BABAKE-161231 format. One record per residue: x, y, z of N, C-alpha, C, O in turn; residue in three letters. Coordinates in steps of 0.02 Angstrom, whole numbers, plus 50000, padded with zeros to 5 digits. Layout:
REM BABAKE-161231
[[X Y Z] [X Y Z] [X Y Z] [X Y Z] ala]
...
REM end
This chain:
REM BABAKE-161231
[[57864 57845 54973] [57888 57820 55037] [57951 57858 55054] [57990 57874 55009] met]
[[57962 57873 55118] [58021 57910 55137] [58083 57865 55140] [58077 57804 55141] asn]
[[58141 57897 55142] [58204 57860 55143] [58210 57812 55201] [58236 57756 55194] arg]
[[58185 57832 55260] [58191 57789 55319] [58158 57721 55308] [58184 57669 55327] glu]
[[58099 57722 55276] [58063 57659 55264] [58099 57616 55213] [58095 57555 55215] ala]
[[58136 57648 55166] [58171 57610 55115] [58241 57590 55138] [58269 57542 55111] gln]
[[58268 57624 55186] [58337 57613 55206] [58349 57548 55242] [58302 57512 55260] gly]
[[58411 57535 55252] [58431 57473 55286] [58443 57488 55360] [58478 57535 55377] ser]
[[58413 57448 55403] [58422 57455 55475] [58440 57387 55502] [58401 57340 55497] gln]
[[58499 57382 55532] [58521 57319 55563] [58515 57261 55514] [58492 57207 55533] glu]
[[58534 57271 55451] [58533 57218 55402] [58465 57204 55371] [58460 57160 55328] gly]
[[58414 57240 55391] [58347 57230 55364] [58330 57291 55321] [58335 57348 55344] val]
[[58310 57278 55260] [58290 57332 55215] [58216 57324 55200] [58194 57270 55177] arg]
[[58177 57376 55211] [58106 57377 55195] [58098 57418 55131] [58122 57475 55127] ile]
[[58064 57389 55082] [58053 57425 55019] [57985 57407 54991] [57952 57360 55013] arg]
[[57964 57447 54941] [57901 57432 54906] [57909 57367 54867] [57962 57352 54840] lys]
[[57856 57328 54866] [57855 57266 54826] [57851 57284 54752] [57827 57336 54733] ala]
[[57877 57237 54712] [57872 57242 54639] [57835 57179 54614] [57831 57130 54650] arg]
[[57810 57182 54554] [57772 57125 54527] [57813 57061 54529] [57786 57008 54543] ala]
[[57878 57065 54515] [57920 57005 54516] [57930 56976 54586] [57955 56920 54592] gln]
[[57911 57014 54637] [57917 56989 54707] [57857 56945 54727] [57862 56908 54775] asp]
[[57802 56949 54690] [57741 56915 54711] [57750 56840 54721] [57725 56814 54771] ile]
[[57784 56803 54676] [57792 56731 54689] [57828 56716 54755] [57811 56668 54789] pro]
[[57877 56756 54774] [57913 56746 54837] [57867 56763 54896] [57865 56728 54946] ile]
[[57829 56818 54889] [57780 56837 54940] [57730 56780 54950] [57711 56764 55006] val]
[[57707 56751 54895] [57659 56695 54899] [57690 56636 54936] [57656 56602 54975] met]
[[57754 56622 54924] [57789 56568 54959] [57790 56581 55034] [57775 56537 55075] glu]
[[57808 56643 55053] [57810 56662 55124] [57742 56655 55155] [57735 56630 55211] ile]
[[57690 56677 55119] [57622 56670 55144] [57604 56597 55155] [57577 56580 55208] asn]
[[57619 56555 55107] [57602 56483 55112] [57637 56449 55170] [57608 56406 55203] leu]
[[57700 56467 55182] [57737 56434 55236] [57724 56465 55305] [57743 56435 55356] glu]
[[57692 56523 55307] [57684 56558 55370] [57612 56561 55395] [57601 56563 55456] ser]
[[57563 56561 55350] [57494 56574 55370] [57447 56523 55339] [57459 56499 55284] leu]
[[57393 56507 55374] [57342 56463 55344] [57296 56499 55295] [57261 56467 55256] pro]
[[57296 56566 55296] [57254 56605 55250] [57297 56622 55189] [57347 56656 55195] glu]
[[57276 56598 55131] [57315 56608 55071] [57274 56643 55017] [57212 56640 55018] asn]
[[57308 56675 54971] [57276 56714 54918] [57303 56691 54851] [57355 56659 54847] tyr]
[[57267 56707 54798] [57288 56691 54730] [57329 56749 54703] [57325 56805 54728] trp]
[[57368 56735 54651] [57413 56785 54622] [57377 56850 54605] [57403 56904 54620] tyr]
[[57319 56845 54574] [57283 56904 54553] [57265 56952 54610] [57262 57012 54600] gly]
[[57254 56924 54670] [57239 56966 54727] [57300 57008 54747] [57294 57068 54760] phe]
[[57358 56976 54749] [57420 57013 54765] [57432 57067 54713] [57450 57124 54730] tyr]
[[57422 57050 54650] [57434 57098 54596] [57385 57156 54601] [57404 57213 54589] lys]
[[57323 57142 54618] [57272 57194 54627] [57293 57243 54682] [57289 57304 54673] tyr]
[[57315 57217 54738] [57338 57260 54793] [57398 57301 54771] [57401 57361 54782] ile]
[[57446 57268 54739] [57506 57303 54715] [57489 57358 54666] [57515 57414 54671] leu]
[[57446 57344 54618] [57428 57394 54567] [57390 57453 54595] [57396 57508 54570] asp]
[[57350 57442 54648] [57308 57495 54674] [57336 57531 54735] [57322 57590 54745] asn]
[[57375 57496 54776] [57402 57526 54838] [57475 57506 54846] [57496 57482 54899] trp]
[[57513 57515 54792] [57583 57492 54790] [57628 57519 54844] [57674 57486 54866] gly]
[[57614 57580 54866] [57655 57609 54920] [57646 57570 54985] [57690 57571 55028] glu]
[[57590 57535 54992] [57574 57500 55054] [57584 57424 55049] [57562 57387 55092] ala]
[[57618 57402 54996] [57636 57331 54988] [57711 57330 54996] [57748 57348 54950] phe]
[[57734 57307 55053] [57804 57311 55072] [57836 57242 55079] [57802 57194 55096] leu]
[[57900 57239 55064] [57938 57177 55077] [57997 57194 55121] [58022 57251 55121] val]
[[58019 57144 55159] [58079 57150 55201] [58133 57106 55171] [58121 57048 55155] ala]
[[58192 57134 55163] [58249 57097 55136] [58304 57092 55188] [58316 57139 55225] glu]
[[58336 57035 55189] [58397 57025 55229] [58447 56996 55180] [58436 56942 55152] val]
[[58503 57031 55171] [58554 57008 55124] [58527 56999 55054] [58549 56954 55018] gly]
[[58481 57041 55034] [58452 57038 54967] [58397 56986 54958] [58368 56982 54904] gly]
[[58383 56947 55010] [58331 56895 55007] [58267 56921 55040] [58270 56949 55095] glu]
[[58211 56913 55006] [58147 56933 55035] [58128 56883 55089] [58122 56823 55075] ile]
[[58118 56908 55150] [58103 56864 55207] [58037 56880 55241] [58016 56846 55287] val]
[[58003 56933 55217] [57939 56951 55247] [57903 57002 55204] [57932 57031 55157] gly]
[[57840 57012 55219] [57801 57061 55182] [57744 57087 55225] [57725 57056 55275] tyr]
[[57718 57144 55205] [57656 57172 55233] [57616 57199 55175] [57642 57238 55134] ala]
[[57554 57179 55171] [57511 57197 55114] [57448 57232 55141] [57410 57203 55180] met]
[[57438 57294 55119] [57381 57333 55143] [57345 57366 55086] [57372 57373 55031] ser]
[[57284 57386 55100] [57244 57423 55051] [57205 57477 55087] [57203 57478 55149] arg]
[[57175 57522 55049] [57133 57575 55078] [57061 57560 55060] [57045 57544 55003] val]
[[57018 57566 55110] [56946 57555 55101] [56909 57617 55125] [56937 57658 55161] glu]
[[56847 57622 55106] [56803 57676 55130] [56752 57644 55177] [56722 57593 55160] gln]
[[56742 57675 55234] [56693 57649 55281] [56663 57704 55323] [56694 57756 55334] thr]
[[56603 57692 55347] [56572 57736 55396] [56566 57700 55463] [56538 57727 55511] ser]
[[56593 57639 55467] [56590 57598 55528] [56634 57629 55582] [56695 57630 55574] asp]
[[56605 57656 55636] [56645 57688 55687] [56694 57641 55722] [56744 57663 55751] pro]
[[56681 57576 55720] [56727 57528 55750] [56790 57525 55708] [56846 57528 55735] val]
[[56783 57518 55642] [56842 57515 55598] [56879 57581 55595] [56939 57583 55580] leu]
[[56844 57636 55610] [56876 57701 55612] [56909 57715 55680] [56938 57768 55690] leu]
[[56903 57667 55726] [56935 57675 55791] [56899 57721 55838] [56929 57745 55887] gly]
[[56836 57735 55826] [56798 57781 55868] [56751 57745 55916] [56719 57777 55958] met]
[[56747 57679 55910] [56701 57641 55951] [56731 57572 55965] [56768 57545 55924] lys]
[[56715 57545 56023] [56740 57479 56043] [56681 57435 56060] [56647 57446 56110] asp]
[[56669 57383 56018] [56613 57338 56031] [56627 57289 56088] [56581 57257 56113] glu]
[[56689 57283 56109] [56706 57235 56161] [56699 57264 56231] [56711 57228 56280] leu]
[[56680 57327 56237] [56675 57359 56303] [56616 57336 56344] [56613 57349 56404] glu]
[[56569 57302 56314] [56511 57279 56352] [56457 57256 56305] [56457 57272 56245] gly]
[[56411 57219 56333] [56356 57193 56292] [56306 57249 56278] [56290 57289 56321] asp]
[[56283 57250 56216] [56233 57297 56196] [56169 57259 56182] [56171 57200 56165] lys]
[[56114 57293 56190] [56051 57262 56173] [56045 57256 56097] [56081 57290 56060] ser]
[[56001 57214 56075] [55990 57205 56003] [55967 57271 55972] [55986 57288 55916] val]
[[55925 57307 56008] [55900 57372 55983] [55957 57422 55975] [55960 57458 55925] ile]
[[56003 57424 56023] [56061 57469 56017] [56104 57451 55957] [56128 57495 55921] asp]
[[56113 57386 55945] [56152 57364 55888] [56118 57383 55822] [56152 57404 55775] lys]
[[56053 57377 55819] [56016 57396 55758] [56021 57472 55747] [56032 57495 55691] ile]
[[56013 57511 55801] [56019 57583 55795] [56089 57604 55772] [56096 57649 55731] leu]
[[56140 57570 55799] [56209 57584 55778] [56218 57569 55703] [56249 57607 55667] asp]
[[56190 57513 55681] [56196 57494 55610] [56163 57547 55566] [56190 57563 55513] ala]
[[56105 57573 55586] [56070 57624 55548] [56113 57688 55547] [56121 57718 55494] ile]
[[56140 57709 55604] [56183 57768 55607] [56243 57760 55561] [56263 57807 55527] arg]
[[56273 57700 55561] [56331 57687 55518] [56314 57697 55445] [56354 57724 55407] asn]
[[56254 57674 55424] [56233 57681 55355] [56223 57754 55336] [56232 57773 55278] gln]
[[56205 57795 55384] [56191 57865 55371] [56253 57910 55379] [56252 57968 55361] leu]
[[56307 57882 55406] [56368 57921 55417] [56408 57927 55353] [56403 57887 55307] ser]
[[56449 57979 55352] [56493 57990 55295] [56550 57939 55295] [56578 57924 55348] glu]
[[56566 57913 55237] [56621 57865 55233] [56688 57901 55237] [56696 57957 55212] glu]
[[56736 57868 55268] [56803 57895 55277] [56854 57843 55254] [56838 57783 55254] arg]
[[56914 57863 55236] [56965 57815 55216] [56995 57780 55277] [57009 57811 55328] pro]
[[57005 57715 55270] [57035 57676 55324] [57083 57626 55292] [57069 57598 55239] val]
[[57139 57615 55325] [57187 57566 55301] [57169 57497 55326] [57145 57489 55382] gly]
[[57179 57447 55284] [57165 57377 55302] [57230 57338 55292] [57250 57326 55235] his]
[[57261 57318 55346] [57320 57275 55342] [57293 57205 55328] [57269 57171 55373] leu]
[[57298 57184 55266] [57268 57121 55243] [57309 57062 55266] [57282 57011 55288] val]
[[57376 57067 55261] [57419 57011 55277] [57489 57035 55292] [57515 57081 55260] ser]
[[57520 57004 55342] [57589 57018 55360] [57620 56952 55383] [57589 56915 55421] ile]
[[57680 56938 55359] [57712 56876 55377] [57788 56882 55369] [57813 56920 55328] ala]
[[57823 56843 55410] [57896 56838 55408] [57913 56764 55405] [57883 56723 55441] val]
[[57960 56746 55363] [57981 56675 55358] [57999 56649 55427] [58030 56685 55467] arg]
[[57980 56587 55443] [57993 56559 55509] [58066 56567 55533] [58077 56582 55591] pro]
[[58113 56556 55490] [58184 56560 55510] [58208 56630 55525] [58264 56639 55550] gly]
[[58168 56681 55510] [58189 56750 55521] [58147 56786 55574] [58154 56846 55585] phe]
[[58104 56749 55608] [58063 56780 55660] [58105 56795 55722] [58158 56765 55732] arg]
[[58080 56841 55762] [58114 56859 55824] [58171 56907 55814] [58211 56918 55860] gly]
[[58177 56937 55755] [58230 56985 55740] [58204 57056 55731] [58242 57101 55713] arg]
[[58140 57066 55744] [58111 57133 55737] [58089 57150 55666] [58071 57207 55652] gly]
[[58089 57101 55621] [58070 57114 55552] [57996 57130 55548] [57976 57177 55512] ile]
[[57954 57094 55583] [57883 57109 55584] [57869 57179 55610] [57826 57215 55584] gly]
[[57907 57199 55662] [57899 57267 55689] [57918 57320 55637] [57884 57371 55631] ser]
[[57972 57308 55601] [57993 57356 55549] [57941 57360 55493] [57926 57415 55469] lys]
[[57914 57303 55473] [57861 57304 55422] [57799 57341 55447] [57770 57381 55410] leu]
[[57780 57328 55509] [57721 57361 55536] [57732 57436 55544] [57687 57476 55529] leu]
[[57790 57455 55567] [57806 57526 55575] [57804 57562 55507] [57775 57616 55502] ser]
[[57833 57531 55456] [57832 57561 55389] [57761 57565 55362] [57743 57614 55329] ala]
[[57721 57513 55375] [57651 57513 55352] [57612 57571 55384] [57576 57607 55349] thr]
[[57620 57580 55449] [57585 57635 55483] [57607 57702 55454] [57565 57746 55442] val]
[[57672 57710 55443] [57699 57773 55415] [57669 57786 55345] [57648 57842 55331] arg]
[[57668 57736 55302] [57641 57744 55234] [57567 57760 55236] [57544 57805 55201] val]
[[57530 57724 55277] [57458 57736 55281] [57443 57807 55305] [57396 57839 55281] met]
[[57482 57830 55352] [57471 57897 55380] [57494 57951 55331] [57458 57999 55318] lys]
[[57554 57945 55304] [57585 57998 55265] [57567 57997 55191] [57562 58050 55159] asn]
[[57557 57938 55162] [57543 57933 55090] [57468 57930 55077] [57442 57968 55036] val]
[[57434 57886 55113] [57363 57875 55099] [57317 57916 55145] [57257 57920 55133] tyr]
[[57345 57947 55196] [57308 57993 55241] [57243 57962 55268] [57191 57995 55268] arg]
[[57248 57900 55290] [57189 57867 55318] [57177 57889 55390] [57222 57913 55424] val]
[[57115 57881 55412] [57097 57900 55480] [57119 57847 55531] [57134 57863 55589] asp]
[[57122 57784 55509] [57139 57729 55554] [57163 57671 55512] [57155 57670 55451] ala]
[[57193 57621 55545] [57212 57559 55513] [57180 57503 55553] [57181 57504 55615] ile]
[[57152 57453 55518] [57125 57396 55552] [57152 57332 55522] [57180 57331 55467] phe]
[[57145 57278 55559] [57167 57212 55538] [57126 57160 55574] [57094 57174 55624] leu]
[[57128 57099 55547] [57097 57042 55581] [57154 56996 55603] [57204 56988 55568] glu]
[[57146 56966 55662] [57197 56921 55689] [57161 56864 55726] [57110 56875 55759] val]
[[57189 56804 55720] [57160 56747 55756] [57163 56761 55831] [57212 56787 55856] arg]
[[57109 56744 55867] [57107 56756 55939] [57162 56717 55975] [57181 56735 56030] val]
[[57186 56663 55945] [57239 56622 55976] [57309 56645 55960] [57357 56619 55988] ser]
[[57317 56694 55915] [57383 56715 55893] [57412 56768 55939] [57416 56827 55921] asn]
[[57431 56747 55998] [57455 56794 56049] [57518 56832 56029] [57523 56892 56043] met]
[[57567 56801 55995] [57626 56841 55975] [57606 56899 55929] [57632 56955 55937] pro]
[[57561 56887 55881] [57540 56941 55837] [57500 56993 55875] [57509 57053 55864] ala]
[[57455 56972 55918] [57415 57019 55957] [57460 57064 55999] [57449 57124 56003] ile]
[[57511 57035 56031] [57558 57075 56071] [57595 57126 56028] [57605 57183 56048] arg]
[[57616 57104 55968] [57650 57150 55922] [57604 57208 55904] [57625 57266 55907] leu]
[[57543 57193 55885] [57497 57246 55866] [57483 57293 55924] [57479 57354 55915] tyr]
[[57475 57266 55984] [57463 57308 56043] [57523 57353 56056] [57514 57410 56077] glu]
[[57582 57328 56045] [57643 57368 56054] [57641 57429 56009] [57669 57482 56026] lys]
[[57609 57423 55951] [57604 57478 55904] [57541 57520 55913] [57526 57563 55872] phe]
[[57503 57507 55966] [57445 57548 55981] [57379 57523 55952] [57329 57558 55956] gly]
[[57379 57463 55923] [57316 57434 55900] [57276 57409 55960] [57305 57383 56008] phe]
[[57209 57416 55957] [57165 57392 56011] [57116 57343 55982] [57092 57350 55926] arg]
[[57100 57292 56022] [57047 57245 56003] [56980 57281 56011] [56964 57306 56065] lys]
[[56940 57283 55957] [56877 57320 55960] [56817 57279 55939] [56760 57300 55949] val]
[[56828 57221 55910] [56772 57180 55886] [56796 57107 55883] [56855 57093 55870] arg]
[[56749 57062 55895] [56763 56990 55887] [56716 56963 55834] [56655 56974 55838] arg]
[[56743 56930 55784] [56703 56901 55730] [56702 56825 55739] [56754 56792 55732] ile]
[[56644 56799 55754] [56637 56726 55764] [56649 56688 55699] [56622 56707 55647] lys]
[[56689 56635 55703] [56700 56591 55646] [56729 56624 55584] [56715 56603 55529] gly]
[[56769 56676 55593] [56796 56715 55537] [56840 56673 55491] [56837 56679 55429] tyr]
[[56880 56631 55520] [56928 56592 55480] [56897 56527 55456] [56850 56501 55485] tyr]
[[56925 56502 55401] [56899 56441 55368] [56893 56382 55416] [56847 56341 55409] arg]
[[56938 56378 55465] [56936 56322 55512] [56888 56335 55570] [56883 56294 55616] asp]
[[56853 56392 55569] [56803 56407 55619] [56827 56450 55677] [56788 56470 55720] gly]
[[56892 56465 55679] [56918 56507 55734] [56892 56579 55727] [56884 56605 55672] glu]
[[56881 56610 55785] [56860 56680 55787] [56920 56725 55772] [56978 56706 55778] asp]
[[56903 56787 55752] [56954 56839 55741] [56938 56898 55785] [56880 56914 55798] ala]
[[56991 56931 55807] [56984 56998 55836] [56996 57047 55779] [57040 57037 55738] phe]
[[56957 57100 55778] [56972 57157 55737] [57011 57205 55782] [56987 57221 55837] val]
[[57069 57226 55760] [57109 57273 55798] [57117 57337 55757] [57124 57334 55696] met]
[[57116 57394 55791] [57117 57459 55757] [57168 57504 55791] [57176 57504 55852] val]
[[57202 57542 55748] [57246 57596 55772] [57221 57660 55740] [57219 57667 55679] lys]
[[57201 57707 55782] [57177 57772 55759] [57238 57815 55741] [57287 57816 55779] arg]
[[57237 57850 55685] [57295 57890 55663] [57283 57965 55669] [57331 58003 55665] leu]
[[57222 57987 55679] [57208 58059 55685] [57216 58082 55756] [57207 58141 55771] leu]
REM end
């Protein structure tokens, strides 16, 4: 990671997460999001894509995190080359697209799995700093073609933040979340 991503800006320091940070990250996740993960999942992400597991500190206290991984896909939607929301397709077109996807070469893509900031620290640009550092790491360290994420269709503050960074809504997944709410898949192309 470059110095800029690790440095302190306006009292906020973004750095790589360490194993001892996971319990605090889990606390932030529990108080911020309805989607929660077990310790082993955080450790797996940290062990395999540690450069892309970031924490935000204010005054030495961890107040936010962004956790990403790299996946391989041939799905043109996740690679940012296609938008399923542009119009209705026939069932036959969808089947043909699925077949083409299976025959296409897989490419690396970043998956922003989770990002959160403690409620008392929101509105200070910490989420933006985490997202900016995530995009930089995915592009410069992992050399992915695109970054994708899932977001609740009702989470307008998050959707606005992602759009500010160039992410586009490209797919809607019905009933994605445990409570039955749909998700938008949003993608930012990096090439």
